[in-house]
C-alpha positions, -999 to +999 in steps of 0.1 A: +150+295-625+118+294-604+098+283-635+123+254-640+119+242-604+081+243-607+083+223-640+105+197-623+081+193-594+052+188-617+070+162-638+080+143-606+044+143-594+031+130-627+057+102-627+048+092-591+011+092-599+016+070-629+036+046-608+010+042-581-018+039-606+001+011-624+009-005-590-028-005-579-039-020-612-013-047-608-026-057-573-046-088-569-081-087-553-084-086-515-084-120-499-109-126-471-109-149-441-140-170-443-157-198-423-186-220-431-221-218-418-226-248-395-257-266-383-263-280-349-275-270-314-266-236-299-266-234-261-261-204-238-247-213-205-236-199-171-202-210-159-194-217-122-170-237-101-179-260-072-171-291-052-184-326-055-201-336-022-218-368-010-256-364-012-262-374+024-235-373+052-239-387+087-216-375+115-211-404+138-202-390+173-196-400+209-222-392+235-201-402+264-166-392+275-139-418+276-109-435+259-112-452+225-104-488+233-107-504+198-123-501+164-147-526+149-143-547+117-157-539+083-173-565+060-139-576+047-128-584+083-103-554+084-102-527+111-126-498+104-107-471+086-110-445+057-131-460+029-145-489+049-179-501+038-202-506+068-238-518+073-264-504+097-257-518+132-220-528+125-196-521+154-174-491+146-157-483+179-156-491+216-152-465+244-138-475+278-170-483+298-156-486+334-171-454+346-205-458+328-206-494+342-201-482+377-228-455+373-251-481+360-246-504+390-251-474+413-283-465+396-296-500+400-288-500+437-305-466+441-336-480+424-337-510+448-333-486+478-362-465+465-384-495+462-375-506+497-384-472+510-417-474+493-425-508+509-415-494+543-437-463+537-467-485+528-461-506+560-460-474+581-493-464+565-509-497+576-497-491+612-509-455+612-543-466+598-547-492+625-538-467+652-563-443+636-591-469+638-584-475+675-582-438+682-615-433+663-633-459+684-620-444+717-629-409+706-664-420+696-670-436+730-656-405+748-680-383+728-709-405+737-702-404+774-692-368+776-674-352+805-689-367+837-680-385+869-671-415+848-649-395+823-629-367+834-621-336+812-584-346+810-592-381+798-617-367+773-591-344+759-566-372+757-589-392+735-594-362+712-557-355+709-549-392+702-575-392+674-562-360+658-526-373+660-536-406+644-553-387+615-521-366+610-499-397+611-520-414+584-517-383+562-479-382+568-476-419+559-495-413+526-472-384+518-442-406+525-456-431+500-459-404+474-423-393+480-411-429+478-430-434+445-414-402+432-380-415+443-386-447+424-394-427+393-363-407+397-342-438+403-357-455+372-348-424+351-313-424+365-310-461+357-322-456+322-297-428+317-269-449+331-280-478+308-280-455+278-245-441+286-233-477+289-248-485+255-232-453+241-198-468+248-205-491+218-205-470+186-225-486+159-231-476+123-265-457+121-269-464+084-253-483+055-225-463+040-188-456+034-165-440+059-153-407+044-133-396+075-120-411+107-113-384+133-099-404+162-073-431+170-072-459+195-061-446+229-074-411+222-098-397+248-130-381+235-149-356+256-187-353+253-204-320+256-236-304+243-226-316+208-214-352+204-177-355+196-172-365+159-156-399+154-165-408+118-180-391+088-202-416+070-216-411+034-249-430+031-247-435-007-219-426-030-240-436-060-258-403-057-236-372-054-241-334-053-220-306-067-221-274-046-215-246-071-209-209-063-230-187-086-226-150-089-256-128-079-257-114-115-265-149-128-286-165-100-319-153-115-313-176-145-309-207-123-340-228-118-348-261-102-345-290-126-323-270-150-298-292-169-261-289-160-229-302-176-197-303-157-161-317-157-137-324-128-100-318-127-094-355-120-111-365-153-108-334-176-118-353-208-150-367-194-183-348-191-209-354-164-245-344-164-268-333-136-298-311-127-303-282-103-317-295-071-318-264-049-307-228-046-296-220-011-308-186+000-281-179+026-258-159+002-222-151+011-202-120+004-164-119-002-146-088-014-180-072-022-190-101-044-222-119-035-225-155-044-252-182-039-246-220-034-265-241-060-269-278-053-266-299-085-278-335-083-259-361-104-257-399-107-225-417-097-235-453-102-202-460-120-182-445-091-162-421-113-168-392-090-150-389-057-160-367-028-146-332-028-133-331-064-132-296-079-159-292-106-163-268-135-200-264-143-220-250-172-257-243-164-278-245-195-299-213-197-312-214-232-310-237-262-319-237-299-317-272-315-309-280-351-302-245-363-276-229-386-251-208-367-220-187-374-191-174-353-198-140-336-169-126-356-190-130-388-217-107-373-192-081-362-173-079-395-182-050-418-163-039-450-143-007-449-147+021-474-117+008-494-133-026-500-157-031-529-193-042-524-218-053-549-236-027-571-265-010-554-251-013-519-240+019-503-222+014-470-230+050-459-267+045-463-269+008-453-295+005-425-283-008-391-291-044-385-277-079-380-261-093-412-232-113-425-212-108-456-203-132-484-181-131-514-197-119-546-167-127-568-140-105-582-131-092-547-166-079-541-188-087-511-225-085-505-246-085-473-272-110-461-296-099-434-301-124-406-322-129-376-303-138-344-321-165-324-295-170-297-259-161-291-233-171-266-197-161-262-186-180-293-214-185-319-248-172-328-278-192-340-294-174-369-322-175-394-317-164-430-334-174-462-302-169-483-280-190-460-276-227-455-250-249-438-218-250-457-220-214-470-188-194-466-192-161-446-165-135-441-149-130-407-120-107-417-094-097-443-065-120-448-041-099-468-036-077-500-011-094-524+008-074-549+015-087-584+052-094-583+054-104-619+050-068-630+084-060-616+073-024-610+090-005-583+090+030-570+119+048-585+118+074-558+122+050-528+156+041-515+168+006-524+182-020-501+218-031-510+220-066-523+243-091-507+266-112-528+264-149-523+294-163-506+314-189-525+329-204-494+306-225-472+310-223-435+323-254-418+304-269-389+322-266-356+339-298-344 
């Protein structure tokens, strides 16, 4: 009985082996996924995001406190507002000048008073000098006579005291003149300050430009402090723009001044803009332990397609190879498995490490071609290879293994799915 069971097992194994052998022989060759070698420029880039900014902004502020009385007119005759185009010297706003005007008039009066005081001091000096000359003559005569029967000691002392007093009065008059002159200088400075403050009530455009922002309304009171209160934000020239990009510290070493940049903006996703690196700011910022640097990218906006503060997606060109053949990176990563056939003389086990691609050798076989990688990015690699040219198909993966259905072979030992009889009654569509 045991011998019979052993014989049955052997027979079943032989039948199964014959089935699988026939099944393999009836299989078609492996189909590979391929792509063509292309020719063109390969570029390695660094990606970043940023914001479009006007190249030169001027903050127009108020240097005096007061109420905004009115706005000026732009070149079209309309009231100054967002987007208004102004020229240097154009009136932008008026601040109530009642208090500055009063201060100006007071400063003028103070100056006139100081000048009058100076004139009075000079007149006093003349009187003191005349008194000094008389006292000098009297004192000289008294000294010549000396104390005698004709000139008593008391009279002699009076002449001396009068002369000394006259000398002191002259010096005092001169000091008053100096003080009056200083008062005039102070009054002139106060008048100049009052005049400036009065002029500051008239806000004029410091440069030609476009108003990006208006921070105040008519009737609003502005308060001046150490920093002038901001009234308008003026862009000097929107034909030249900058993109302020945030670049990770891991990539910043590859960013250089003059480096070409290509970017898009969300407002025009199908358009590409070009620029160059103008500056790398050294004041790095840290957020969640990530250090980033701001890179200023200069770009031309003569056609006005870029607007301030648009979000930009940038690609900094780090390295480029022009007019080269290139393949997808998947072609360099693919390697045949042990079950796949390669050309004669190639042993996968002993094949040296290196960069290569694989091409079809016919009849389901593949063969390797060694390549030199010149440059790669996240998508493709620029290569050199004497046996490759643009248009050559290289393998990037296995598509499928197709069985030969015409053989009609099946595994007699596998369970079979029940077949469903076709229905003779067609279902009606619901009404």
